N, C-alpha and C positions, 0 to 999 in steps of 0.2 A: 295322909294323902304326901306326906315328904317321903316317906320311904318306898323304892321302888326296889323290887327285889332283884338281889344280885347286881344293880347299879347302886344305891347308896346306901345299902345294908340288905338283910336279909328278913322275910317275912315268914313265919313257919306255925303253923298250927298251934294254940295256945297252949293243949293237952299236950303234945308230942313232946315228950321228953329227950327223945333218940335225934329229933332233927331238930331241936333248941341246941343239945349238946356237938353235935357236928357242927353246926353254927358256928358255935363259941370256940370250938377248938381251930375251924378255919380261922378266925378272926385272931386268936392267940398266936397261931404258927405264921402269918402271916402280915408282917407291918406293912406292904406296900398296900394290900388289900385293904386295910383301916385308911391306911392315907386315901386311897382314891375313892372311897367310900364317902369320907366326912369330905374331901373336895368336890366329889359329885352332890352330894347335901347340901352344902354351904351354897355353890352356883345355882342350885335349885331353887332354893330359898331366896337369894338376893333375888333372882328373875323374878319369880312368884308372888312372893310376899313384901318384895319391897314397899317403903313407903310411897315412892316415886311411882311406881308401877298402879298400887291401887289408888293413889288420888286420880291417875289419869281414867281410871276405870270409873270411880266416885261421880267426876265431873262428868264424864259421858252420858253416864244415867242420871243426873240430875239435869242434863239439859234435855234429855229424851222425857223427862216429867215436866219440865217446864214448857 
């Protein structure tokens, strides 16, 4: 769920050695791409998986149930 193809990383078929090698070559050769993927991934995790955001969702659910 965290990895979005070409935004936070690459999603390649598990048995595709060629596509995996190509994705790794891109990452090895492009420092800015690695930084961008890392920053985008961090932002996504902070936004969607932060304690405060999850707590708000839990409270909403609890109030619905009560």
